[in-house]
Each structure stands twice: as C-alpha cells, then as structure tokens.
MDAnalysis code that builds the backbone (N, CA, C; Angstrom):
import MDAnalysis as mda
import numpy as np

u = mda.Universe.empty(309, n_residues=103, atom_resindex=np.repeat(np.arange(103), 3), trajectory=True)
u.add_TopologyAttr("name", ["N", "CA", "C"] * 103)
u.add_TopologyAttr("resid", np.arange(1, 104))
u.add_TopologyAttr("resname", ["MET", "ALA", "SER", "THR", "ILE", "ARG", "VAL", "ARG", "ALA", "THR", "SER", "ASN", "GLY", "ASP", "ILE", "THR", "GLU", "VAL", "GLN", "ALA", "LEU", "ILE", "GLN", "HIS", "PRO", "MET", "ASP", "SER", "GLY", "PHE", "VAL", "LYS", "ASP", "ALA", "LYS", "GLY", "GLU", "THR", "ILE", "PRO", "PRO", "HIS", "TYR", "ILE", "GLN", "GLN", "LEU", "THR", "PHE", "GLU", "HIS", "ASN", "GLY", "ARG", "ASN", "ILE", "PHE", "VAL", "ALA", "ASP", "TRP", "GLY", "THR", "ALA", "VAL", "SER", "LYS", "ASP", "PRO", "TYR", "VAL", "LYS", "PHE", "SER", "PHE", "LYS", "GLY", "ALA", "LYS", "LYS", "GLY", "ASP", "ASP", "LEU", "LYS", "VAL", "GLY", "TRP", "ILE", "ASP", "ASN", "LYS", "GLY", "ALA", "THR", "ASP", "THR", "ALA", "THR", "ALA", "LYS", "ILE", "GLN"])
u.atoms.positions = np.array([
    [286.408, 101.979, -28.838],
    [285.889, 102.784, -29.925],
    [287.016, 103.598, -30.538],
    [287.065, 103.636, -31.828],
    [288.073, 104.421, -32.527],
    [287.744, 105.908, -32.407],
    [288.765, 106.720, -32.436],
    [288.562, 108.163, -32.315],
    [287.816, 108.703, -33.530],
    [286.991, 109.695, -33.286],
    [286.254, 110.360, -34.363],
    [287.037, 111.537, -34.908],
    [288.219, 111.780, -34.349],
    [289.018, 112.958, -34.715],
    [290.287, 112.530, -35.428],
    [290.515, 113.112, -36.591],
    [291.798, 112.960, -37.287],
    [292.421, 114.345, -37.334],
    [293.622, 114.470, -36.817],
    [294.260, 115.786, -36.751],
    [295.710, 115.694, -37.201],
    [296.123, 116.758, -37.887],
    [297.516, 116.882, -38.334],
    [297.969, 118.299, -38.024],
    [299.138, 118.425, -37.429],
    [299.706, 119.735, -37.117],
    [301.134, 119.772, -37.641],
    [301.435, 120.783, -38.449],
    [302.736, 120.891, -39.091],
    [303.340, 122.255, -38.793],
    [304.542, 122.260, -38.242],
    [305.227, 123.506, -37.913],
    [306.160, 123.892, -39.053],
    [306.107, 125.164, -39.416],
    [306.980, 125.706, -40.448],
    [307.494, 127.037, -39.924],
    [308.666, 127.005, -39.299],
    [309.173, 128.213, -38.651],
    [308.389, 128.474, -37.384],
    [307.837, 129.692, -37.252],
    [307.077, 130.014, -36.041],
    [305.574, 129.823, -36.213],
    [305.134, 129.357, -37.374],
    [303.710, 129.137, -37.646],
    [303.416, 127.636, -37.678],
    [302.387, 127.225, -36.970],
    [301.930, 125.837, -36.990],
    [300.564, 125.797, -37.648],
    [300.428, 124.971, -38.669],
    [299.152, 124.806, -39.367],
    [298.482, 123.533, -38.864],
    [297.211, 123.665, -38.506],
    [296.442, 122.554, -37.967],
    [295.295, 122.239, -38.921],
    [295.106, 120.952, -39.179],
    [293.975, 120.481, -39.978],
    [293.315, 119.347, -39.202],
    [291.991, 119.421, -39.072],
    [291.276, 118.383, -38.333],
    [289.998, 118.008, -39.072],
    [289.710, 116.723, -39.080],
    [288.477, 116.189, -39.651],
    [287.786, 115.406, -38.541],
    [286.520, 115.737, -38.300],
    [285.778, 115.127, -37.207],
    [284.578, 114.384, -37.766],
    [284.456, 113.123, -37.422],
    [283.302, 112.331, -37.866],
    [282.164, 112.526, -36.877],
    [281.111, 113.165, -37.338],
    [279.946, 113.413, -36.486],
    [278.754, 113.691, -37.386],
    [277.556, 113.199, -37.046],
    [276.397, 113.388, -37.928],
    [275.934, 114.832, -38.051],
    [276.115, 115.638, -37.020],
    [275.739, 117.055, -37.032],
    [274.291, 117.240, -37.518],
    [273.374, 116.487, -36.944],
    [271.952, 116.582, -37.312],
    [271.337, 117.837, -36.716],
    [270.632, 118.592, -37.540],
    [270.073, 119.880, -37.126],
    [268.759, 119.771, -36.368],
    [268.042, 118.677, -36.553],
    [266.729, 118.543, -35.947],
    [265.607, 118.985, -36.873],
    [265.962, 119.380, -38.095],
    [264.978, 119.842, -39.077],
    [264.821, 118.888, -40.257],
    [265.640, 117.843, -40.316],
    [265.629, 116.908, -41.436],
    [264.786, 115.691, -41.074],
    [264.105, 115.147, -42.070],
    [263.272, 113.960, -41.845],
    [263.954, 112.738, -42.441],
    [263.690, 111.585, -41.825],
    [264.249, 110.336, -42.331],
    [263.342, 109.768, -43.423],
    [263.638, 108.557, -43.899],
    [262.880, 107.937, -44.991],
    [261.416, 107.702, -44.624],
    [261.120, 107.576, -43.340],
    [259.737, 107.359, -42.891],
    [258.985, 108.669, -42.679],
    [259.668, 109.792, -42.866],
    [259.035, 111.093, -42.680],
    [259.092, 111.611, -41.259],
    [259.836, 110.912, -40.403],
    [259.970, 111.339, -39.014],
    [261.201, 112.235, -38.860],
    [261.067, 113.248, -38.033],
    [262.162, 114.191, -37.807],
    [263.302, 113.513, -37.060],
    [264.511, 113.695, -37.586],
    [265.714, 113.189, -36.929],
    [266.052, 114.175, -35.812],
    [266.160, 113.716, -34.567],
    [266.443, 114.637, -33.455],
    [267.799, 115.335, -33.604],
    [267.933, 116.538, -33.061],
    [269.216, 117.242, -33.150],
    [270.339, 116.462, -32.470],
    [271.488, 116.438, -33.115],
    [272.688, 115.789, -32.583],
    [273.873, 116.482, -33.224],
    [274.510, 117.373, -32.471],
    [275.565, 118.200, -33.049],
    [276.624, 118.528, -31.996],
    [277.811, 118.852, -32.470],
    [278.907, 119.265, -31.595],
    [278.613, 120.672, -31.099],
    [278.684, 120.846, -29.775],
    [278.464, 122.161, -29.201],
    [279.764, 122.935, -29.028],
    [280.817, 122.247, -28.640],
    [282.089, 122.944, -28.456],
    [283.253, 122.075, -28.929],
    [284.140, 122.712, -29.676],
    [285.360, 122.090, -30.176],
    [286.526, 122.891, -29.612],
    [287.514, 122.193, -29.031],
    [288.629, 122.877, -28.377],
    [289.961, 122.299, -28.832],
    [290.901, 123.173, -29.133],
    [292.280, 122.793, -29.438],
    [293.151, 123.404, -28.346],
    [294.039, 122.574, -27.769],
    [294.854, 123.018, -26.642],
    [296.324, 122.723, -26.914],
    [297.180, 123.705, -26.603],
    [298.630, 123.538, -26.739],
    [299.284, 124.032, -25.454],
    [300.131, 123.209, -24.855],
    [300.823, 123.554, -23.603],
    [299.874, 124.042, -22.516],
    [298.715, 123.389, -22.393],
    [297.789, 123.703, -21.323],
    [296.914, 124.925, -21.529],
    [296.992, 125.546, -22.694],
    [296.115, 126.697, -22.931],
    [295.332, 126.501, -24.225],
    [294.113, 126.993, -24.208],
    [293.276, 126.904, -25.404],
    [293.796, 127.847, -26.476],
    [293.983, 127.313, -27.669],
    [294.429, 128.151, -28.776],
    [293.322, 128.363, -29.807],
    [292.282, 127.521, -29.734],
    [291.158, 127.636, -30.660],
    [289.953, 126.990, -29.993],
    [288.883, 127.756, -29.835],
    [287.647, 127.227, -29.265],
    [286.508, 127.647, -30.188],
    [285.705, 126.683, -30.604],
    [284.558, 126.957, -31.469],
    [283.289, 126.511, -30.762],
    [282.346, 127.419, -30.614],
    [281.021, 127.098, -30.093],
    [280.104, 126.935, -31.291],
    [279.667, 125.706, -31.524],
    [278.900, 125.397, -32.718],
    [277.437, 125.157, -32.399],
    [276.632, 125.200, -33.452],
    [275.213, 124.892, -33.353],
    [274.816, 123.979, -34.493],
    [273.576, 124.052, -34.872],
    [273.029, 123.135, -35.865],
    [273.408, 123.474, -37.302],
    [274.037, 124.609, -37.541],
    [274.331, 125.036, -38.912],
    [275.629, 124.460, -39.479],
    [276.362, 123.676, -38.708],
    [277.612, 123.092, -39.182],
    [277.318, 121.755, -39.854],
    [277.961, 121.528, -40.995],
    [277.683, 120.328, -41.784],
    [278.252, 119.057, -41.165],
    [277.778, 117.933, -41.661],
    [278.233, 116.606, -41.239],
    [279.742, 116.474, -41.460],
    [280.403, 115.761, -40.559],
    [281.845, 115.502, -40.642],
    [282.646, 116.793, -40.896],
    [282.596, 117.738, -39.953],
    [283.247, 119.031, -40.174],
    [284.770, 118.944, -40.301],
    [285.303, 119.852, -41.107],
    [286.732, 120.002, -41.344],
    [287.126, 121.387, -40.840],
    [288.203, 121.447, -40.066],
    [288.673, 122.709, -39.503],
    [290.142, 122.885, -39.869],
    [290.486, 124.114, -40.276],
    [291.881, 124.415, -40.603],
    [292.193, 125.803, -40.062],
    [293.309, 125.913, -39.337],
    [293.754, 127.202, -38.812],
    [295.246, 127.129, -38.532],
    [295.845, 128.254, -38.219],
    [297.258, 128.275, -37.859],
    [297.449, 129.146, -36.623],
    [298.545, 128.899, -35.922],
    [298.855, 129.672, -34.728],
    [300.364, 129.737, -34.535],
    [300.799, 130.642, -33.665],
    [302.216, 130.816, -33.363],
    [302.522, 130.270, -31.972],
    [303.773, 129.929, -31.740],
    [304.223, 129.575, -30.408],
    [304.447, 128.095, -30.162],
    [304.363, 127.275, -31.162],
    [304.588, 125.837, -30.985],
    [305.878, 125.436, -31.677],
    [306.374, 124.281, -31.288],
    [307.553, 123.748, -31.967],
    [307.343, 122.264, -32.255],
    [308.138, 121.751, -33.144],
    [308.024, 120.338, -33.507],
    [308.195, 119.470, -32.268],
    [307.360, 118.433, -32.172],
    [307.409, 117.526, -31.041],
    [306.429, 117.870, -29.933],
    [305.899, 119.098, -29.928],
    [304.887, 119.474, -28.935],
    [303.598, 118.694, -29.185],
    [302.796, 118.563, -28.131],
    [301.488, 117.914, -28.248],
    [300.405, 118.945, -28.511],
    [299.454, 118.556, -29.332],
    [298.261, 119.349, -29.601],
    [297.072, 118.465, -29.244],
    [296.258, 118.918, -28.303],
    [295.109, 118.144, -27.849],
    [293.840, 118.742, -28.445],
    [292.988, 117.864, -28.969],
    [291.723, 118.265, -29.572],
    [290.601, 117.539, -28.850],
    [289.517, 118.247, -28.591],
    [288.383, 117.605, -27.946],
    [287.076, 118.268, -28.333],
    [286.000, 117.495, -28.270],
    [284.672, 118.055, -28.523],
    [283.664, 117.466, -27.555],
    [282.553, 118.193, -27.394],
    [281.406, 117.714, -26.626],
    [280.162, 118.058, -27.427],
    [279.217, 117.114, -27.496],
    [278.013, 117.386, -28.278],
    [276.800, 117.607, -27.379],
    [275.671, 117.908, -27.986],
    [274.468, 118.252, -27.233],
    [273.866, 117.072, -26.486],
    [274.337, 115.861, -26.740],
    [273.857, 114.684, -26.010],
    [274.835, 114.260, -24.918],
    [275.892, 115.043, -24.720],
    [276.867, 114.750, -23.678],
    [278.014, 113.855, -24.104],
    [278.026, 113.403, -25.333],
    [279.126, 112.573, -25.828],
    [280.374, 113.447, -26.012],
    [281.533, 112.835, -25.852],
    [282.799, 113.549, -26.008],
    [283.805, 112.673, -26.739],
    [284.830, 113.320, -27.244],
    [285.971, 112.601, -27.801],
    [287.179, 113.522, -27.712],
    [288.340, 112.936, -27.577],
    [289.604, 113.695, -27.567],
    [290.641, 112.936, -28.372],
    [291.600, 113.683, -28.862],
    [292.732, 113.102, -29.579],
    [293.938, 114.014, -29.344],
    [295.109, 113.414, -29.372],
    [296.347, 114.179, -29.225],
    [297.250, 113.866, -30.403],
    [297.841, 114.914, -30.951],
    [298.760, 114.745, -32.087],
    [300.077, 115.432, -31.767],
    [301.159, 114.854, -32.244],
    [302.472, 115.490, -32.140],
    [302.608, 116.473, -33.310],
    [303.119, 117.641, -33.006],
    [303.360, 118.624, -34.062],
    [304.585, 118.181, -34.847],
    [304.426, 118.069, -36.140],
    [305.498, 117.616, -37.031],
    [306.344, 118.781, -37.508],
])
C-alpha cells in the first residue's frame, strides 16, 4: 500500500518548515451517503511529527477536521539531512508512517 502521507521539510538557517498532506476521509459520522444512510465516523485521532527521537508536534484530532488534512508548521533545532518521522492513528486502529529527509 502506498503511503497516505506526503511530507516536505525545508531548513533555512535554524528554522525548519514542515508541510504535510494526509489522505484520509475524515468522516464525522454525521453525513449521509446517497442512500440516506449515515456514514460511520472514520477520522485521525492523533498525528505525530518526530525529530531525533522526540515529538516536535502532536495533534489530537476529532471529527471536525476536513478530508485530506494539510498541516504546516516550523520548528528549531534541525539541520539538513536529518530525518523527520510522521505518523497517524485513526479511530479504527489504522496507522501510517512516513519519513522525510530535511532539505
């Protein structure tokens, strides 16, 4: 299975900018399908970004986040060539991870 996470991390001096796009339906459990039946909730519960073994960004999400979420943030303390690990877990127990080299 192909990764659901696309991530880019770019270092500019002491600041690293991270951009991530995650493919996920993020169903709230309140929307109905074409037959009028409620689509069960299916959403990312936790999103984690890790650098050098420590969490630098953790998001606890619920049903209010839109489909295919995009995240952008920056942090200090990384250098070009370092690894940035991204992972998520959803309410059905599914997970995905990806690792990107900081450019």
